[in-house]
MDAnalysis code that builds the backbone (N, CA, C; Angstrom):
import MDAnalysis as mda
import numpy as np

u = mda.Universe.empty(393, n_residues=131, atom_resindex=np.repeat(np.arange(131), 3), trajectory=True)
u.add_TopologyAttr("name", ["N", "CA", "C"] * 131)
u.add_TopologyAttr("resid", np.arange(1, 132))
u.add_TopologyAttr("resname", ["MET", "ARG", "ILE", "MET", "ILE", "ASP", "THR", "ASN", "ILE", "ILE", "ILE", "SER", "ALA", "ILE", "LEU", "PHE", "PRO", "ASP", "SER", "LEU", "PRO", "SER", "ARG", "PHE", "VAL", "GLU", "GLU", "VAL", "THR", "SER", "LYS", "HIS", "SER", "ILE", "VAL", "LEU", "CYS", "SER", "HIS", "ILE", "ILE", "ASP", "GLU", "LEU", "HIS", "ARG", "VAL", "PHE", "ASP", "LYS", "LYS", "PHE", "LYS", "GLU", "LYS", "LEU", "LEU", "TYR", "LEU", "GLU", "LYS", "PHE", "LEU", "SER", "LYS", "PHE", "SER", "PHE", "GLU", "LEU", "VAL", "TYR", "THR", "PRO", "GLN", "ASP", "ILE", "GLU", "ILE", "ASP", "LYS", "TYR", "PRO", "ASP", "ILE", "ARG", "ASP", "VAL", "ALA", "ASP", "LEU", "PRO", "ILE", "LEU", "VAL", "SER", "ALA", "ILE", "LEU", "GLU", "ASP", "ILE", "ASP", "VAL", "ILE", "VAL", "THR", "GLY", "ASP", "LYS", "ASP", "PHE", "PHE", "ASP", "VAL", "GLY", "ILE", "ASP", "LYS", "PRO", "GLU", "ILE", "ILE", "THR", "VAL", "LYS", "GLU", "TYR", "PHE", "GLU", "ARG"])
u.atoms.positions = np.array([
    [70.414, 12.438, 74.360],
    [71.801, 13.077, 74.426],
    [72.019, 13.944, 73.209],
    [72.618, 15.149, 73.419],
    [72.872, 16.078, 72.303],
    [74.341, 15.793, 71.872],
    [74.483, 15.477, 70.587],
    [75.782, 15.095, 70.041],
    [76.154, 16.042, 68.884],
    [77.414, 16.541, 68.942],
    [77.838, 17.314, 67.830],
    [78.847, 16.379, 67.043],
    [78.718, 16.368, 65.793],
    [79.562, 15.491, 64.941],
    [80.534, 16.452, 64.215],
    [81.813, 16.207, 64.369],
    [82.874, 17.065, 63.768],
    [82.890, 16.817, 62.258],
    [83.478, 17.812, 61.537],
    [83.563, 17.888, 60.132],
    [84.231, 16.593, 59.630],
    [85.279, 16.152, 60.194],
    [85.995, 15.044, 59.627],
    [85.219, 13.700, 59.629],
    [84.410, 13.536, 60.627],
    [83.484, 12.341, 60.667],
    [82.458, 12.431, 59.554],
    [81.867, 13.597, 59.356],
    [80.891, 13.750, 58.304],
    [81.548, 13.473, 56.911],
    [82.652, 14.113, 56.719],
    [83.320, 13.864, 55.409],
    [83.562, 12.420, 55.143],
    [84.145, 11.698, 56.159],
    [84.437, 10.251, 55.996],
    [83.093, 9.522, 55.730],
    [82.061, 9.858, 56.457],
    [80.736, 9.232, 56.225],
    [80.251, 9.370, 54.837],
    [80.408, 10.567, 54.279],
    [79.954, 10.811, 52.871],
    [80.760, 10.166, 51.839],
    [82.106, 10.237, 51.987],
    [82.994, 9.750, 50.990],
    [83.090, 8.205, 51.002],
    [82.877, 7.633, 52.195],
    [83.033, 6.165, 52.381],
    [81.777, 5.623, 52.969],
    [80.741, 5.351, 52.190],
    [79.430, 4.951, 52.697],
    [79.418, 3.660, 53.496],
    [80.415, 2.811, 53.394],
    [80.514, 1.546, 54.072],
    [81.472, 1.584, 55.270],
    [81.826, 2.845, 55.681],
    [82.785, 2.980, 56.720],
    [82.184, 3.019, 58.116],
    [82.981, 2.929, 59.086],
    [82.519, 2.998, 60.530],
    [81.914, 4.389, 60.720],
    [82.494, 5.591, 60.237],
    [81.831, 6.797, 60.407],
    [80.474, 6.830, 59.776],
    [80.280, 6.211, 58.674],
    [78.959, 6.190, 58.090],
    [77.942, 5.404, 58.906],
    [78.415, 4.262, 59.383],
    [77.562, 3.462, 60.234],
    [77.150, 4.244, 61.498],
    [78.148, 4.961, 62.016],
    [77.950, 5.821, 63.264],
    [76.884, 6.839, 62.963],
    [77.009, 7.626, 61.873],
    [76.054, 8.655, 61.642],
    [74.676, 8.043, 61.478],
    [74.530, 6.969, 60.792],
    [73.211, 6.289, 60.617],
    [72.596, 5.927, 61.994],
    [73.443, 5.378, 62.869],
    [72.887, 4.988, 64.180],
    [72.575, 6.186, 65.126],
    [73.577, 7.094, 65.144],
    [73.384, 8.268, 66.092],
    [72.252, 9.129, 65.739],
    [71.995, 9.261, 64.477],
    [70.910, 10.201, 64.089],
    [69.566, 9.604, 64.356],
    [69.489, 8.282, 64.613],
    [68.180, 7.669, 64.964],
    [68.015, 7.562, 66.472],
    [69.084, 7.715, 67.236],
    [68.953, 7.572, 68.670],
    [69.160, 8.795, 69.511],
    [69.800, 9.838, 68.932],
    [70.144, 11.098, 69.685],
    [69.733, 12.257, 68.919],
    [69.921, 13.428, 69.581],
    [69.699, 14.693, 68.996],
    [71.099, 15.187, 68.391],
    [71.154, 15.399, 67.142],
    [72.349, 15.812, 66.498],
    [72.331, 17.336, 66.402],
    [73.481, 17.947, 66.734],
    [73.652, 19.433, 66.651],
    [74.845, 19.602, 65.798],
    [74.654, 20.560, 64.765],
    [75.832, 20.967, 64.011],
    [75.841, 22.499, 64.117],
    [77.080, 23.078, 64.258],
    [77.151, 24.472, 64.283],
    [77.459, 25.101, 62.873],
    [77.189, 26.286, 62.789],
    [77.364, 26.966, 61.408],
    [78.796, 26.824, 60.980],
    [79.742, 26.792, 61.887],
    [81.151, 26.667, 61.508],
    [81.363, 25.279, 60.896],
    [80.851, 24.208, 61.321],
    [80.940, 22.928, 60.738],
    [80.358, 22.936, 59.314],
    [79.134, 23.471, 59.216],
    [78.474, 23.526, 57.879],
    [79.392, 24.335, 56.851],
    [79.893, 25.479, 57.306],
    [80.788, 26.316, 56.455],
    [82.018, 25.501, 56.074],
    [82.635, 24.853, 57.060],
    [83.826, 24.071, 56.839],
    [83.560, 22.926, 55.877],
    [82.488, 22.247, 55.965],
    [82.111, 21.158, 55.059],
    [82.057, 21.764, 53.577],
    [81.363, 22.838, 53.453],
    [81.224, 23.416, 52.089],
    [82.655, 23.920, 51.545],
    [83.500, 24.486, 52.484],
    [84.799, 24.855, 51.998],
    [85.660, 23.664, 51.532],
    [85.627, 22.602, 52.323],
    [86.409, 21.388, 51.958],
    [85.876, 20.779, 50.684],
    [84.608, 20.614, 50.583],
    [84.036, 20.000, 49.384],
    [84.232, 20.902, 48.140],
    [84.186, 22.208, 48.243],
    [84.516, 23.075, 47.106],
    [85.915, 22.950, 46.698],
    [86.815, 22.816, 47.709],
    [88.223, 22.752, 47.375],
    [88.708, 21.395, 46.917],
    [88.354, 20.348, 47.579],
    [88.880, 19.026, 47.435],
    [87.998, 18.034, 46.653],
    [86.639, 18.212, 46.819],
    [85.734, 17.190, 46.349],
    [84.590, 17.873, 45.589],
    [84.883, 18.893, 44.746],
    [83.901, 19.667, 44.075],
    [82.891, 18.812, 43.314],
    [83.357, 17.739, 42.698],
    [82.480, 16.863, 41.894],
    [81.503, 16.048, 42.772],
    [81.774, 16.118, 44.107],
    [80.898, 15.394, 45.096],
    [80.097, 16.303, 45.961],
    [79.965, 17.517, 45.573],
    [79.259, 18.489, 46.326],
    [77.747, 18.143, 46.494],
    [77.225, 17.543, 45.534],
    [75.780, 17.072, 45.519],
    [75.664, 16.007, 46.685],
    [76.670, 15.164, 46.890],
    [76.651, 14.192, 47.983],
    [76.511, 14.931, 49.340],
    [77.258, 15.969, 49.477],
    [77.153, 16.740, 50.700],
    [75.737, 17.210, 50.952],
    [75.203, 17.870, 49.925],
    [73.810, 18.431, 50.037],
    [72.802, 17.307, 50.402],
    [72.911, 16.151, 49.635],
    [72.024, 15.035, 49.939],
    [72.164, 14.578, 51.329],
    [73.434, 14.430, 51.788],
    [73.689, 13.994, 53.132],
    [73.007, 14.958, 54.188],
    [73.236, 16.230, 54.012],
    [72.738, 17.166, 54.997],
    [71.202, 17.232, 54.983],
    [70.598, 16.965, 53.932],
    [69.090, 16.933, 53.862],
    [68.485, 15.557, 54.245],
    [69.365, 14.536, 54.376],
    [68.890, 13.198, 54.715],
    [68.431, 13.001, 56.121],
    [69.028, 13.710, 57.099],
    [68.761, 13.522, 58.431],
    [68.472, 14.888, 59.112],
    [67.728, 14.817, 60.275],
    [67.395, 16.015, 60.894],
    [68.527, 16.393, 61.956],
    [68.753, 17.639, 62.082],
    [69.730, 18.064, 63.025],
    [69.404, 19.556, 63.446],
    [69.839, 19.870, 64.618],
    [69.658, 21.253, 65.076],
    [70.880, 22.037, 64.617],
    [70.584, 23.154, 64.055],
    [71.721, 24.065, 63.567],
    [71.853, 25.235, 64.603],
    [72.992, 25.391, 65.083],
    [73.298, 26.452, 66.086],
    [74.409, 27.268, 65.424],
    [74.356, 28.561, 65.786],
    [75.285, 29.540, 65.180],
    [76.536, 29.684, 65.998],
    [77.649, 29.694, 65.350],
    [78.951, 29.876, 65.924],
    [79.173, 31.334, 66.106],
    [79.565, 31.808, 67.329],
    [79.893, 33.255, 67.503],
    [80.962, 33.704, 66.504],
    [80.857, 34.874, 66.043],
    [81.904, 35.395, 65.101],
    [83.123, 35.956, 65.965],
    [82.876, 36.585, 67.082],
    [83.931, 37.117, 67.871],
    [84.118, 36.198, 69.111],
    [85.157, 35.487, 69.133],
    [85.426, 34.536, 70.268],
    [86.645, 35.125, 71.080],
    [86.340, 35.348, 72.348],
    [87.404, 35.734, 73.266],
    [88.176, 34.531, 73.710],
    [89.308, 34.278, 73.114],
    [90.073, 33.099, 73.285],
    [90.360, 32.766, 74.773],
    [90.671, 33.817, 75.573],
    [91.039, 33.501, 77.010],
    [89.866, 33.114, 77.878],
    [88.676, 33.125, 77.327],
    [87.453, 32.694, 78.096],
    [87.211, 31.231, 77.942],
    [87.957, 30.553, 77.081],
    [87.683, 29.102, 76.802],
    [88.922, 28.227, 76.994],
    [88.742, 26.916, 77.151],
    [89.889, 26.084, 77.280],
    [90.826, 26.113, 76.101],
    [92.154, 25.956, 76.407],
    [93.166, 25.885, 75.349],
    [92.888, 24.725, 74.481],
    [93.042, 24.931, 73.163],
    [92.982, 23.845, 72.201],
    [94.186, 24.058, 71.257],
    [94.875, 22.881, 70.952],
    [96.081, 22.992, 70.259],
    [95.988, 23.723, 68.883],
    [94.911, 23.443, 68.192],
    [94.661, 24.107, 66.908],
    [93.596, 25.051, 67.008],
    [93.882, 26.381, 67.108],
    [92.841, 27.401, 67.304],
    [91.777, 27.434, 66.212],
    [92.019, 26.806, 65.061],
    [91.059, 26.728, 64.049],
    [89.888, 25.799, 64.469],
    [90.053, 24.957, 65.495],
    [88.962, 24.084, 66.036],
    [88.260, 24.790, 67.103],
    [88.742, 25.940, 67.568],
    [88.072, 26.659, 68.739],
    [86.651, 26.988, 68.446],
    [86.263, 27.461, 67.269],
    [84.794, 27.753, 67.027],
    [83.927, 26.605, 67.213],
    [84.345, 25.404, 66.915],
    [83.508, 24.231, 67.150],
    [83.431, 23.975, 68.685],
    [84.496, 24.058, 69.394],
    [84.474, 23.791, 70.811],
    [83.664, 24.853, 71.527],
    [83.790, 26.083, 71.098],
    [83.009, 27.178, 71.760],
    [81.487, 26.934, 71.497],
    [81.192, 26.596, 70.319],
    [79.778, 26.374, 70.021],
    [79.259, 25.225, 70.871],
    [79.985, 24.261, 70.974],
    [79.510, 23.048, 71.780],
    [79.435, 23.411, 73.243],
    [80.299, 24.233, 73.809],
    [80.179, 24.671, 75.160],
    [78.933, 25.584, 75.418],
    [78.842, 26.538, 74.508],
    [77.667, 27.505, 74.645],
    [76.340, 26.861, 74.478],
    [76.332, 25.810, 73.655],
    [75.013, 25.172, 73.395],
    [74.798, 23.910, 74.308],
    [75.645, 23.756, 75.311],
    [75.533, 22.696, 76.255],
    [75.450, 21.335, 75.615],
    [76.299, 21.063, 74.670],
    [76.383, 19.805, 73.970],
    [76.927, 18.710, 74.948],
    [76.384, 17.499, 74.931],
    [76.863, 16.454, 75.765],
    [78.143, 15.779, 75.283],
    [78.232, 15.579, 73.938],
    [79.324, 14.801, 73.413],
    [79.685, 15.428, 72.050],
    [81.057, 15.564, 71.786],
    [81.615, 15.886, 70.464],
    [82.285, 14.575, 70.023],
    [81.811, 14.102, 68.794],
    [82.432, 12.930, 68.232],
    [83.340, 13.449, 67.064],
    [84.686, 13.130, 67.218],
    [85.664, 13.590, 66.291],
    [86.793, 12.616, 66.124],
    [87.531, 12.792, 65.017],
    [88.737, 12.075, 64.909],
    [89.969, 12.920, 65.013],
    [89.693, 14.301, 65.276],
    [90.736, 15.279, 65.354],
    [91.362, 15.245, 66.692],
    [92.693, 14.862, 66.726],
    [93.473, 14.665, 67.941],
    [93.586, 15.953, 68.767],
    [93.487, 17.112, 68.122],
    [93.631, 18.379, 68.801],
    [92.516, 18.573, 69.942],
    [91.377, 17.937, 69.748],
    [90.296, 18.063, 70.741],
    [90.587, 17.267, 72.001],
    [91.424, 16.224, 71.909],
    [91.558, 15.330, 73.058],
    [92.476, 15.863, 74.096],
    [93.140, 16.899, 73.806],
    [94.019, 17.445, 74.921],
    [93.414, 18.638, 75.594],
    [92.122, 18.914, 75.363],
    [91.531, 20.099, 75.892],
    [91.288, 20.026, 77.422],
    [90.957, 18.859, 77.883],
    [90.834, 18.594, 79.339],
    [89.594, 19.173, 79.981],
    [88.496, 18.983, 79.347],
    [87.157, 19.390, 79.964],
    [86.280, 18.146, 80.128],
    [85.309, 18.237, 81.016],
    [84.353, 17.136, 81.275],
    [83.141, 17.249, 80.331],
    [82.729, 18.379, 80.002],
    [81.556, 18.638, 79.160],
    [81.792, 19.775, 78.206],
    [81.663, 19.516, 76.936],
    [81.188, 18.253, 76.331],
    [82.328, 17.168, 76.436],
    [81.900, 15.941, 76.541],
    [82.785, 14.803, 76.476],
    [83.293, 14.656, 75.069],
    [84.537, 14.381, 74.827],
    [85.035, 14.319, 73.468],
    [85.536, 12.874, 73.210],
    [84.849, 12.232, 72.264],
    [85.143, 10.881, 71.970],
    [85.360, 10.642, 70.508],
    [85.822, 9.476, 70.129],
    [85.996, 9.024, 68.741],
    [84.774, 8.167, 68.383],
    [84.664, 7.891, 67.059],
    [83.595, 6.956, 66.597],
    [83.771, 5.591, 67.287],
    [85.031, 5.098, 67.266],
    [85.313, 3.794, 67.907],
    [84.829, 3.742, 69.369],
    [85.193, 4.791, 70.108],
    [84.758, 4.826, 71.560],
    [83.197, 4.907, 71.648],
    [82.540, 5.511, 70.725],
    [81.067, 5.485, 70.757],
    [80.556, 4.104, 70.699],
    [81.092, 3.300, 69.713],
    [80.627, 1.903, 69.551],
    [81.039, 1.003, 70.685],
    [82.153, 1.365, 71.368],
    [82.597, 0.501, 72.487],
    [81.722, 0.594, 73.714],
    [80.865, 1.615, 73.728],
    [80.010, 1.808, 74.926],
    [78.781, 1.016, 74.879],
])
């Protein structure tokens, strides 16, 4: 299965190594193909530069620790071609997942859950473990 892990899950996994998101990342990277889009990588760097500058090394270590497929997020997105998402700042991630035929997006961002699409399936970390 190809799984895209959203920015908020990765940040939680890095900052809280004993958390459920951290356990999720450890498990999912050994069982599935992880796909991250360039928008997620950029967003991770922006957040760490702004809020967790002293922990930037943790981000780099984290990204080098496991293998993942990097896909590029389109720069010009025609909004009317894709499902509505409450927060348009999340649209690049959704578009990347759709274009790359991702099976599942794992996120804690509630804006994704109102999109109303079958693929990619959008679930939380808790829902992943309940399966």
